[in-house]
C-alpha positions in Angstrom: 136.5 52.8 101.0 135.8 56.2 102.6 134.1 58.9 100.7 135.4 61.6 103.1 136.5 64.7 101.2 140.2 65.2 101.3 140.7 69.0 101.0 144.5 68.7 101.3 144.6 66.4 98.2 142.3 68.7 96.3 144.5 71.6 97.1 147.7 69.7 96.1 146.2 68.7 92.7 145.1 72.3 92.0 148.6 73.5 92.9 149.9 71.0 90.4 147.5 72.2 87.7 145.6 68.9 87.7 142.1 70.1 87.3 139.4 70.6 84.7 137.3 73.7 84.6 134.8 75.1 82.0 132.5 78.1 81.5 134.1 80.7 83.7 134.1 83.7 81.4 130.3 83.7 81.1 130.0 84.3 84.8 132.8 86.9 85.0 135.0 84.7 87.1 138.8 84.3 86.6 140.5 80.9 86.9 142.9 82.4 89.4 140.0 83.3 91.6 138.8 79.7 91.5 142.2 78.4 92.5 142.3 81.0 95.3 139.0 79.7 96.7 140.2 76.1 96.6 143.6 76.9 98.1 142.4 79.2 100.9 138.7 78.7 101.4 136.9 76.2 103.6 134.5 73.4 102.8 131.0 74.6 103.8 129.1 71.6 102.4 130.1 68.0 101.6 128.2 65.4 99.6 130.2 62.3 100.1 127.6 60.1 98.5 127.3 62.2 95.3 127.7 60.3 92.0 129.7 59.7 90.1 132.2 61.2 92.7 132.0 62.7 96.2 131.9 66.5 96.0 132.2 69.5 98.2 131.4 73.2 98.1 134.3 75.5 99.1 133.7 79.2 99.8 136.0 82.2 100.4 135.9 85.9 99.8 137.4 87.5 96.7 137.2 91.0 95.1 136.0 93.5 97.7 135.0 90.7 100.0 132.5 89.0 97.7 131.8 85.3 98.6 132.6 82.9 95.7 131.6 79.3 95.8 133.4 76.4 94.0 131.8 73.0 93.8 134.3 70.3 93.0 134.9 66.6 93.0 138.0 64.5 92.9 138.6 61.3 90.8 142.0 59.7 90.8 144.5 62.5 90.1 142.0 65.1 88.7 139.9 67.7 90.4 136.7 68.4 88.5 135.3 71.9 89.0 131.6 71.3 88.7 130.3 74.8 89.1 131.4 78.2 90.3 129.1 81.0 91.3 128.8 84.2 93.3 126.8 84.7 96.4 123.1 85.1 95.8 121.1 86.5 98.8 118.0 84.8 97.4 119.7 81.4 97.8 121.8 82.0 100.9 120.8 83.2 104.4 124.4 84.4 104.8 127.6 83.4 103.0 127.9 80.1 105.0 124.2 79.0 105.2 122.1 77.9 102.2 118.4 78.6 102.2 116.4 75.4 102.3 
């Protein structure tokens, strides 16, 4: 069994409304922005061996070109939105490269 992230499948499930998401309001992020990132963004990190499910980090720009990151995993026919956060220059070299 391959743990390769299937972005097409993630996008289709999100289009079909088959996802679970929590705690957006406390970060000032709208659900529509999360969907936009998943539908139009690109995977910038993959963790195929993550447990309990392989996950990926998708990034795109929203609101006045602010980078927004969505970490998600897929299990069966559900996409789990693990976390969503804005760009933090203390954690990122640039919007695509995490500081190590």
